[in-house]
C-alpha positions, 0 to 999 in steps of 0.5 A: 500500500502506498501511504502519505503521512502528514506529520503535524507540528506536535511531531516536531515541537510540542506547544511551550517547548523550547525550540532546541535541536535536542527537543526536536530530535527527541520528538522526531525520534518518537514519530520515527518509531511510529512510522517505522512500525508501518513501513514493512510492506508499504511504500511511505512518503512523509510530509511535515510542518515547519512553522515554528522552525521558520519562525525561529530562523526569521527571528535569528536572521532579524538579529543580524543587521548587516543584511536583510532577513531572508524571505519565507520561501528561502527559510522554508527551503532551509527547514525542509532540508533540516527536518528531512535530515533528522527524519532520515537519520532517526528512521534510518536508525530503526529500519534495515540498513538497505532501506533508502531515503531521500529528502527533496526540496519541493517547490509548489506553485500557487496562483498570484491572484489567489484571494488568500494574499489579501487575508493572511491567516496562516500562523508561523513561528513562536507565540508571543504575549500581546505587547511583544506581538504589537511591537513586532507588528509595528517594527516589521509590518507583520499581520498578527492574530490571536492563538489562544491567549497568545499571539502569532505572526500570520501570513497568506496561505494560498492554495497549492496548484502544482508540485514541480518535483512530483516526477522525481518523487514518484520515481523514487517511491517506485524504486522503494525509497522513503521520501520526505518532501513537501515540508511545511506545505512546500516552498511557495512559488509562482510565475510573474507577469513575465513568466518567471518563477520566484518564491512568495512570502507565504505559507501553503497549508501543510495538509492541503499540500499533503493531500495534493501530493497523495493525489498526484502519487496515486496514494492508497491512503492519506494519514493526517497525523496530529495530537488528537485521535480524530475529529470531534463534534462538540469538542471541549463540551460534555457532549463531545464525540469522535467521528469514526467512518464518515463521508465528506458530505457529513463533515461539511456542516461542522464548524471547525477552527480555520487554524487547526482542524479545519484545513485537515478536514478540508484536505481529507475530504478533497483527497477522498472525493478526488481519488475514491480512496481513504484519508484518516485524521488521527493520532500519531501514536495510533498510526499502526491502528490507522493503517490497519483500519481501526483508528482515527476519523476515516473519510471516504467518498462513499 
């Protein structure tokens, strides 16, 4: 079975943890153990988030005043390589020595007329208290939005249109390579009015990019791994209930947060509708049961 696994941010860094290399490696080691458990007999492709890592690099760059800070697309490329390196290493320590790995920097095209550019919504980087957030907004021209009782920078989140590296990704998968790609939703790129390709100061949603990746790879299963065991109705109330097997139409009416579960459901529904195959939203710790068909919120078109 060909499986695309989209790792949520908690697989790399838990909320409130210092963004040290040691913490991130420890979290990735746990994720690698879960992925390694479902590798035998399956073709695995791994995507991942990178918001905190991009934010940290941006902060570090801002502290050096001799050159302008690098744009988000460049920081995205840096974090794809960094995170892919650690995932490869931790998986490699668990799987047979002959198992090949590859991390691919992945450019994904977006539409320069996408309305998302007028309404930044995608949080990146660390959380701040209100005073710090307002100071950074004034100094850098950032858009800031609430994140619980804290605040984060938000940027545009245009929809992914095309994965430029899909052919080498497909070739590697067909040769038995575990591929880490489309990290952080891929590197957002677009063509200008002269037909020239360049990077964009934006972030593509990781789950939507993972769904496109899974669709273009003809994946049998898309796993959106997060820190909860599925999609709930009445979340946070005494009547909350996890959804088991559902169709996209059954999920449409749910009022889900744009910044968390909403894009995951949108991605799962899109993949299920477009392919007829199954997408599952569930806990990373349950990934073996998800692949076995017994855990998570399972979305299928019929």
